[in-house]
C-alpha positions in Angstrom: -17.3 -25.9 -117.2 -17.2 -23.9 -120.5 -20.5 -23.6 -122.4 -21.0 -21.8 -125.7 -24.5 -20.5 -126.4 -25.8 -19.1 -129.6 -28.4 -17.1 -127.7 -28.3 -14.5 -125.0 -26.6 -16.2 -122.1 -28.1 -13.7 -119.6 -31.5 -15.4 -119.8 -30.3 -19.0 -119.7 -28.8 -21.1 -116.9 -27.1 -24.3 -118.2 -26.1 -26.7 -115.4 -24.5 -30.2 -115.4 -25.4 -32.8 -112.8 -24.5 -36.4 -111.9 -28.2 -37.5 -111.7 -31.7 -36.2 -111.7 -35.0 -37.6 -110.4 -38.1 -35.7 -111.1 -37.4 -32.1 -110.5 -34.5 -32.7 -108.2 -30.9 -33.0 -109.4 -27.7 -33.6 -107.4 -23.9 -34.0 -107.8 -22.2 -37.0 -106.1 -18.5 -37.6 -105.6 -17.6 -39.8 -108.6 -15.1 -40.1 -111.4 -17.1 -38.4 -114.1 -14.4 -39.2 -116.6 -15.7 -42.8 -116.4 -19.4 -41.9 -117.1 -20.8 -42.4 -120.5 -23.5 -39.7 -120.3 -23.8 -36.1 -119.1 -27.1 -34.9 -117.5 -28.1 -31.2 -118.1 -30.8 -28.8 -116.9 -31.5 -25.8 -119.0 -33.5 -23.0 -117.4 -34.7 -19.9 -119.2 -35.3 -16.8 -117.3 -37.6 -14.0 -118.3 -35.6 -11.3 -120.2 -36.6 -8.5 -117.8 -36.6 -10.6 -114.6 -33.6 -13.0 -114.5 -34.7 -14.3 -111.1 -38.0 -15.7 -112.5 -37.8 -19.0 -114.4 -39.8 -19.0 -117.6 -38.6 -22.4 -118.9 -36.9 -25.5 -117.3 -35.9 -28.7 -118.9 -33.7 -31.7 -117.9 -32.1 -34.0 -120.5 -29.3 -36.4 -121.0 -26.5 -36.2 -123.7 -23.9 -38.7 -124.6 -20.4 -37.4 -123.9 -18.4 -36.5 -126.9 -15.2 -34.7 -127.6 -16.9 -32.1 -129.8 -19.5 -29.6 -128.9 -23.2 -30.6 -129.6 -25.8 -28.3 -131.0 -29.3 -28.6 -129.5 -32.6 -26.8 -130.2 -34.9 -25.9 -127.3 -38.5 -24.6 -127.6 -40.3 -23.1 -124.7 -43.8 -24.5 -125.7 -45.2 -27.5 -127.5 -46.6 -25.4 -130.2 -43.3 -23.9 -131.2 -41.9 -24.5 -134.6 -38.3 -25.0 -135.5 -38.1 -21.4 -136.4 -39.2 -20.5 -132.9 -36.6 -22.8 -131.3 -33.6 -21.4 -129.7 -30.2 -23.0 -130.5 -27.7 -23.9 -127.8 -24.2 -25.3 -128.3 -23.2 -27.7 -125.4 -19.6 -29.0 -124.8 -20.3 -32.2 -122.9 -16.6 -33.2 -122.8 -16.0 -30.4 -120.2 -18.7 -31.5 -117.9 -16.4 -33.1 -115.3 -15.6 -32.2 -111.7 -12.3 -30.4 -111.3 -9.6 -32.2 -109.3 -9.7 -31.7 -105.6 -6.9 -29.8 -103.8 -5.6 -33.1 -102.3 -5.4 -34.7 -105.7 -3.6 -31.7 -107.2 -1.1 -31.7 -104.3 -0.5 -35.4 -104.7 0.3 -35.0 -108.3 2.7 -32.1 -107.6 4.5 -34.1 -104.9 4.9 -37.1 -107.2 6.3 -35.0 -110.0 8.7 -33.3 -107.6 9.8 -36.7 -106.2 10.5 -38.0 -109.7 12.5 -34.9 -110.7 14.5 -35.2 -107.5 15.2 -38.9 -107.9 16.2 -38.6 -111.6 18.3 -35.4 -110.8 20.1 -37.1 -108.0 20.7 -40.2 -110.0 22.1 -38.1 -112.9 24.4 -36.2 -110.6 25.8 -39.4 -109.1 26.4 -40.9 -112.5 28.1 -37.7 -113.6 30.4 -37.6 -110.5 31.3 -41.2 -111.0 32.2 -40.6 -114.6 34.3 -37.6 -113.6 36.2 -39.8 -111.2 36.6 -42.6 -113.7 37.9 -40.2 -116.3 40.8 -39.3 -114.0 42.0 -42.9 -114.4 41.5 -43.2 -118.1 43.8 -42.0 -120.9 42.8 -38.6 -122.2 41.7 -39.9 -125.5 40.0 -37.7 -128.1 39.6 -34.7 -125.9 40.1 -31.6 -128.0 38.4 -28.4 -128.7 35.2 -28.9 -130.6 35.0 -27.5 -134.2 31.4 -28.3 -134.7 32.3 -31.2 -137.0 32.5 -34.9 -136.3 35.9 -35.8 -134.7 36.5 -39.5 -134.1 38.3 -40.5 -130.9 42.0 -41.0 -131.4 43.5 -44.4 -130.5 45.6 -44.6 -127.3 49.2 -43.6 -127.8 51.7 -46.4 -128.6 53.6 -47.4 -125.4 56.7 -49.1 -126.9 59.0 -46.7 -128.8 62.5 -48.3 -129.0 65.5 -46.4 -130.2 68.5 -48.0 -132.0 71.5 -46.9 -130.0 73.7 -46.2 -133.0 70.9 -44.0 -134.5 70.5 -41.7 -131.5 72.1 -38.8 -133.4 69.5 -38.9 -136.2 66.8 -39.3 -133.6 67.8 -36.2 -131.7 68.0 -34.1 -134.9 64.5 -35.1 -135.7 63.0 -34.6 -132.2 64.8 -31.3 -131.4 63.6 -29.8 -134.6 60.7 -27.2 -134.6 61.4 -26.2 -131.0 61.3 -29.7 -129.7 57.8 -30.3 -131.0 58.2 -34.1 -131.1 59.7 -34.3 -127.6 56.8 -32.2 -126.2 54.2 -34.4 -128.0 55.8 -37.6 -126.7 55.9 -36.3 -123.2 52.2 -35.5 -123.4 51.7 -39.2 -124.5 53.6 -40.2 -121.3 51.0 -38.4 -119.2 48.2 -40.3 -120.9 49.8 -43.7 -120.4 51.1 -43.2 -116.9 49.5 -45.6 -114.4 47.7 -44.3 -111.3 47.3 -46.1 -108.0 45.8 -45.5 -104.6 47.5 -43.2 -102.1 45.3 -44.0 -99.0 48.1 -43.9 -96.4 49.4 -40.6 -97.6 45.9 -39.1 -97.3 45.4 -40.1 -93.7 45.0 -37.0 -91.5 48.0 -37.9 -89.3 50.2 -38.3 -92.5 49.2 -35.3 -94.5 51.6 -32.9 -92.7 54.5 -35.3 -93.6 54.0 -34.6 -97.3 56.1 -31.7 -98.8 53.7 -31.3 -101.8 50.1 -32.2 -101.7 50.1 -33.6 -105.3 53.2 -35.8 -104.9 52.1 -38.7 -102.8 53.5 -42.3 -102.6 51.5 -45.1 -104.0 50.3 -47.6 -101.4 51.5 -50.7 -103.3 55.1 -49.5 -103.5 55.6 -47.2 -100.6 58.4 -47.8 -98.0 56.8 -49.0 -94.8 58.6 -48.1 -91.6 58.9 -50.7 -88.9 57.1 -50.1 -85.6 59.2 -48.2 -83.0 59.8 -50.0 -79.7 57.9 -48.5 -76.7 55.9 -46.1 -79.0 52.4 -47.4 -79.5 51.4 -44.5 -81.8 54.5 -44.7 -84.0 53.7 -44.3 -87.7 54.9 -46.5 -90.5 54.6 -43.7 -93.1 57.2 -41.8 -95.1 56.9 -40.2 -98.5 59.1 -42.7 -100.4 58.7 -45.5 -102.9 60.8 -48.4 -104.1 61.9 -47.9 -107.7 63.3 -50.5 -110.1 66.8 -50.1 -111.5 68.8 -51.8 -114.1 69.9 -54.7 -111.8 66.8 -55.5 -109.7 63.3 -54.4 -108.7 64.0 -52.4 -105.6 67.4 -51.0 -106.5 66.3 -47.4 -105.5 64.2 -45.6 -103.0 62.8 -42.4 -104.4 62.0 -40.0 -101.6 60.9 -36.5 -101.1 63.4 -34.1 -99.4 62.9 -34.5 -95.7 60.9 -31.9 -93.8 61.9 -30.6 -90.3 59.3 -33.0 -88.9 60.3 -36.0 -91.0 64.1 -36.0 -90.7 63.9 -38.6 -87.9 61.8 -40.8 -90.0 64.2 -40.4 -92.9 67.1 -41.7 -90.9 64.9 -44.4 -89.5 64.3 -45.5 -93.1 68.0 -45.4 -93.9 68.7 -47.7 -91.0 65.9 -50.1 -91.5 66.5 -50.5 -95.2 70.3 -51.0 -94.8 71.0 -48.0 -97.0 74.7 -47.2 -97.7 74.3 -44.6 -100.4 72.3 -41.4 -100.4 72.0 -39.2 -103.5 70.8 -35.7 -102.9 69.9 -33.7 -106.1 68.7 -30.4 -104.6 70.0 -27.6 -102.5 68.3 -27.0 -99.2 67.1 -23.7 -100.5 66.6 -22.6 -104.1 65.4 -19.1 -105.1 64.6 -18.3 -101.5 62.4 -21.3 -101.2 62.9 -24.2 -98.8 63.4 -27.4 -100.8 64.8 -29.8 -98.3 65.7 -29.9 -94.6 69.4 -30.0 -93.7 69.0 -33.5 -92.2 72.7 -34.2 -91.5 75.1 -32.6 -89.0 76.4 -29.2 -90.3 80.0 -29.9 -89.3 82.3 -32.9 -89.1 82.8 -34.6 -85.8 79.8 -32.9 -84.2 77.4 -35.8 -84.0 73.6 -35.3 -84.0 70.9 -37.6 -82.7 67.8 -38.4 -84.7 65.7 -40.3 -82.2 67.8 -43.3 -81.2 70.2 -42.9 -84.2 73.3 -40.9 -83.9 74.8 -39.5 -87.1 78.4 -38.2 -87.3 80.1 -36.7 -90.3 83.6 -38.1 -90.5 84.7 -36.6 -93.9 83.6 -34.0 -96.4 85.0 -33.6 -99.9 84.1 -30.9 -102.3 84.3 -32.0 -105.9 83.2 -28.6 -107.5 79.8 -29.6 -108.8 79.0 -31.9 -105.8 80.0 -32.7 -102.2 80.6 -36.1 -100.7 80.0 -36.7 -97.0 81.1 -39.9 -95.2 79.0 -40.5 -92.1 78.9 -43.0 -89.3 75.4 -43.9 -88.3 75.1 -45.7 -84.9 72.3 -47.4 -83.1 73.6 -48.5 -79.7 76.8 -50.4 -80.2 76.2 -51.0 -84.0 77.8 -48.7 -86.5 77.3 -48.4 -90.2 78.9 -46.2 -92.8 76.7 -44.1 -95.1 78.0 -42.1 -98.1 76.1 -39.0 -99.0 76.5 -37.6 -102.5 75.1 -34.0 -102.8 74.8 -32.7 -106.3 74.8 -28.8 -106.3 74.2 -27.7 -109.9 70.7 -28.7 -110.8 67.8 -26.2 -110.4 64.3 -27.5 -109.8 62.0 -28.4 -112.7 64.8 -28.0 -115.2 67.5 -29.8 -117.2 69.9 -26.9 -116.8 72.9 -29.1 -116.2 75.6 -30.4 -118.6 75.2 -33.9 -119.7 78.9 -34.5 -119.1 78.6 -33.2 -115.5 75.6 -35.5 -114.6 77.2 -38.6 -116.3 80.4 -38.1 -114.4 78.5 -37.6 -111.2 76.6 -40.9 -111.7 79.8 -42.6 -112.6 81.2 -41.5 -109.2 78.2 -42.8 -107.4 78.1 -46.1 -109.2 81.8 -46.8 -108.3 80.8 -46.7 -104.7 78.0 -49.2 -105.1 80.1 -52.2 -104.4 78.8 -55.8 -104.5 78.8 -56.1 -100.7 76.1 -53.3 -100.5 72.7 -55.0 -100.0 70.4 -52.1 -99.4 68.8 -49.8 -102.0 70.2 -46.5 -103.0 68.1 -43.6 -101.6 67.7 -40.8 -104.2 65.9 -37.6 -103.5 65.5 -34.0 -104.7 62.7 -31.8 -103.3 59.6 -33.7 -104.5 61.5 -36.9 -105.3 60.2 -37.2 -108.8 61.7 -34.9 -111.4 65.5 -34.8 -110.9 65.3 -38.1 -109.0 63.5 -39.8 -112.0 66.0 -38.3 -114.4 69.0 -39.5 -112.3 67.7 -43.1 -112.1 66.9 -43.2 -115.9 70.4 -42.0 -116.9 71.9 -44.5 -114.5 69.8 -47.2 -116.1 71.0 -46.1 -119.6 74.6 -46.0 -118.6 74.5 -49.7 -117.5 72.3 -50.7 -120.4 74.7 -49.3 -123.0 77.7 -50.8 -121.2 76.1 -54.3 -121.5 74.8 -54.0 -125.1 76.3 -53.4 -128.5 75.3 -50.3 -130.4 73.0 -52.1 -132.7 70.6 -52.8 -129.8 67.5 -50.9 -129.0 66.5 -49.1 -125.8 63.1 -47.8 -124.9 63.3 -44.7 -122.7 59.6 -44.0 -123.1 58.6 -47.4 -121.7 61.2 -47.2 -118.9 59.7 -43.9 -117.6 56.3 -45.5 -117.6 57.7 -48.4 -115.6 59.1 -46.0 -113.0 55.7 -44.1 -112.9 54.0 -47.4 -112.0 55.9 -47.2 -108.7 55.9 -43.4 -108.0 53.9 -40.6 -109.6 55.4 -38.1 -112.1 58.8 -39.6 -112.3 60.7 -37.3 -114.8 58.6 -34.2 -114.2 59.0 -32.1 -117.3 59.5 -32.5 -121.0 62.8 -30.7 -120.8 64.1 -33.4 -118.4 62.7 -36.1 -120.7 64.6 -34.5 -123.7 67.7 -34.1 -121.5 67.7 -37.9 -120.8 67.9 -38.5 -124.6 70.8 -36.0 -124.8 72.6 -38.0 -122.1 72.0 -41.2 -124.0 73.7 -39.6 -127.0 76.8 -38.8 -125.0 76.8 -42.3 -123.4 76.7 -43.9 -126.8 79.4 -41.6 -128.1 81.7 -42.5 -125.2 81.2 -46.2 -126.0 81.9 -45.6 -129.7 85.2 -43.9 -128.8 86.1 -46.7 -126.5 85.5 -49.2 -129.3 87.4 -47.0 -131.8 90.0 -44.9 -129.9 91.1 -43.0 -132.9 87.7 -41.6 -133.9 88.1 -38.1 -135.3 91.8 -38.3 -134.6 91.2 -38.3 -130.8 92.7 -40.8 -128.4 90.5 -42.0 -125.6 92.1 -42.3 -122.2 90.4 -44.1 -119.3 89.7 -41.9 -116.3 91.8 -43.4 -113.5 91.8 -40.3 -111.3 89.1 -41.5 -109.0 89.9 -44.0 -106.3 86.8 -44.3 -104.0 88.5 -46.2 -101.3 91.1 -43.7 -100.3 90.1 -40.3 -101.7 87.8 -39.1 -98.9 89.7 -40.3 -95.8 90.7 -37.6 -93.3 94.4 -37.0 -93.0 93.9 -35.8 -89.4 91.1 -36.2 -86.9 88.9 -33.1 -87.0 90.5 -31.8 -90.2 88.6 -32.0 -93.5 90.3 -32.9 -96.8 89.0 -30.9 -99.7 89.6 -32.2 -103.2 89.5 -29.5 -106.0 
């Protein structure tokens, strides 16, 4: 309790009580903040003997917020001039809080801080997760000024086939600035889906790359194996639409040593007749894909219950073609394996003509009697694989449409990414696809007008898929140069 006196405090004792009766005063446990009055006793000691009381008086003051000035005289005959003046602050005449009350308040405050802090952290984490599934709109470095959020990128960006030349001149200008910007828009608009199966502990070792996982809704599901209760249905592969139908392709990662058996299991179960391989087994001293087929002809190798035998190998310069017999018991099927050799990872360092002619070769082998999808893979099964499928789509599209029609490469890539993540992995591959479209259009223009620029177009009749790769002798390979 703070009291301010205008006289020598060494000779006054100023005490606050709950109640006084006669000469006795006492304090009782109570909520003094609810009391209207404050009861005081003022005792004056002799100046030279503080232990001896010279004057004692008890009185009641109304509680106020401001200090009260009172006059005290030690005898009835004293005048105002003899009175001694005291200043009393009645607002501070309260009992201090007990230790238990203080501890309770501190605990309540700490609980509130903990609850609100935990709630804020949960909201923050949820927002961070949600942002991963939202377009990256308006996120840019702050300049200290108001910057409105940008609208989401436009999804549909058709190109008139006959105007592809003008389009390329515009988009390749300024170091491909427009291609790079459009590819960034692709990232924002690309769908994302769950990958729960890929993240199961037993399936994680089957993924070549931790960030390239098959979506649950479109993944290839392997059938249960007979007599194996713990057989897995998982393989890192997704169905991808093509020009003709919804599951025209299977985009797969390059098999690992531990998944080669599952790869052939998928080939058999999905009735696959064509495999397109777009990577070398090793590139720049890094493993990109397991050598999942026999190394030599007529030296069959078993992959679980399946026996694979290479019956023919043909080297076409830029790519190899293997003809294989795949047998399960008494049943035999023929699988053709097209291995493209000239395409480094993450790049578009391949001639448009080379890739177009390779796709033309593959497409000639996809005959109407083939019912299963075409398996296409590189290392991760997204970059070169997505580029191959897109150029194949464009070749068929241009063949079926006149040059005044429009095609939307941007939207097509988004459609593929709805089935498998990161299809067409770099902006250079995205730009390369447009360069391929330009050559495809130019080829059709020359077919429609054989004397364009004084050149005469001659159909390529040099490729006969039915006879070219047959062995002339058992155990001897025929190499085409």
